[in-house]
N, C-alpha and C positions, 0 to 999 in steps of 0.2 A: 504494500500500500504506500503510495507516494504522499509526501507531505508538502504543503505550500504554506506561505505566511498569510495570515488574515489581512485583508486590505485595511481593515478598520483598526484592529488592535495590535497587529504585528506578530501574534503568537502562531505557532505552527499548528495547522489543522490538516485533516485528511482531504485529499482531492475529491473524495466521494461525498463529503459533507455538504448538505444543503444550506446550512447556516453555521456560524462560528459558535462553539459551545461555551466560549468564554465571554464574548461581548454580545452575541445574538445577531450579528450582522448576517442578513440573508443573501445568499448567493443565487443569482438567476442563472439557470443553465444556458450557456451560450450555444446557439445552434451554428454549426459550421456553415459558412457561406458556400464552401465547396459542395457540401451535401445538398443545400438548397438548389444550387445550379444543376447538379446531376439529376435530382428528382424532377426539376422543371424540364430539363431536356428530354428525359425519358418520357414524361407525360406528353410533351409536344410531339415526340416521335410516334407514340402510340396513337394520338389523335390524328396525326397526318396519315398513318397507315389505315386507320378506320375510315377516314375521309376518302382516301383513294379506293378502298374496297367498296364503299357505298356508291361512288361514282361508277365503278366498274359494273356493279349490280344493276344500277339504274340504266346505264347506257348500253350494256351488252347482254347480260343474262335475262333480265326481265323482258326486254323487247323480243329476244329470241324465243323465250318460253311462250310469250303472248302470240307471236307470229306462228309458232308451231301449233298452237291451239286453233288459230285462224285457219291454218292449212287444212286441218281435219274437216272443216266445213265443206271443202271443195272435193274431198275424196268421194268417188262413186262413178257411176255410169250416167252420162248426160245425153239426153235425146234432143236432137235439133227440132225446134218447134216453130221457128219463124226466121225468115230472111226477107228483107225488102228487095224483092226481085226487080222492081222497076229501076232502082239505083244500079243494080248489076247489069241489067239489059241495056240501059241507056249509056252504060260505060262512063257515067259521070264521075266515078271514082277511079277510073283508069287502072283496073286490075288485070290488064291484058286479057280481057274477055273471059274472066272467070264467071261462071254462071251459078245460079242457086244449086243446081244439081251436082256441081262439083264438090260441095261441102259434105264432109263426113256426117252421116246421120247420127252417129254416136261418138262421144269423146269419153275415154276412160282416163280418169285422173286418180292417181294414187301416190303413195309415198315415194315410189321409185321415179316417177316422171314429173313430180312437182318439186322444183328447186326453190328453197326458201331464200328470198333476197329482200332485205329491208333497207338497203342503202342507196338504191337508185335503179334506173331503168337500164339494166344491162341485159345482154343476151342470156336467157336461162341456160343453165348447164343441162337441165333435163328438158322435157318438151314444154313445160309450162313454168311460170314463176308467179309469185305474189310480191307486191310491194305496197308501200303506203301511197295512197292517193292524196290524202289530206291529213297530215299529222295532228292538226288541231281537232279534227272530228274523229280521228283514229279510224279512218276508213282505209280499206285495202282494195286493191284491184288485182285481178288475175290477168296475166297477159301471155300470149303465145305468138310464135312466128306463124305467118299465114300458111307456111308449108305444113304445119301440124294440123291445120284446120280443113285442108282440102285433099282430094284424092288425085292429085296431079303431080307428075314428075317434071313438067316442063316450065317451072316457075323461075327460071334464071332471071336474076335482076330484081325480083320482088319477093323472093322466098324469105328474105330477112325482115320484111315488113311485119309490124306488130298489130295484133288485134287485142283490144282491152275489154275486159268484162267486169261488171260489178255484180256481186251476189245479193239477191233480195228474195226472200221466201222461196228457197230451193229453185230459183231461176237465175241463170247467168244472162244479164242484159249487156249487150255491147254498148260501150260508151266512147265518147270522144276522149282521146288522151293526148297529152302534150309531148310524149316522147318522140324522138327522131324516128322517121320511117313508120309512123303510125298510120293505120288505115282509117279513113273517115267512117262515121257510123252508118252502117247499112241495116241497123236494127236486127242484128243476128241474136237469136235467143236459144239457149239450151235449158231444158228442164231436167231436174234430177230424176232419173229413172229408178235407180237402186243404189244402195250403199254397199 
């Protein structure tokens, strides 16, 4: 046990003493500045890591989980129920004479051919993709290359054009979309036939 001199009376007392047994002078425990700095830095580091983790969850995991749940709504066999044949026949949308009969009567969308994309209008890796249409409304659209929608092999030059759909009550409604190479609305509709 180490001894120090009391600041008040000068007599030797233990370093563990809270007060001097001779004069009653009370010693306040001094907290090391170094300890305070270390504890503060550790606390800030932990808060920083927690902040980064929450940003990652919000920006990455949560949208991906949400979009995977959205994807499930599109799984199934979809039956063609409507095409505005006048637009096709008048060739006002310049599809190189694609006619209503060229469209597949059924589309099969499943986990294998629906590629999840939530960052932009890129070519889907699978046959179809979903992406945000309006982040504020949390709407999604489904899009596909025109070559996935028709039974023709001679679509050079337009096979990369996109067709966009919005899902409403088990019906895919074609909508206008702003992506490059998008096909204007010809009122193409597919109804969910079976899951």
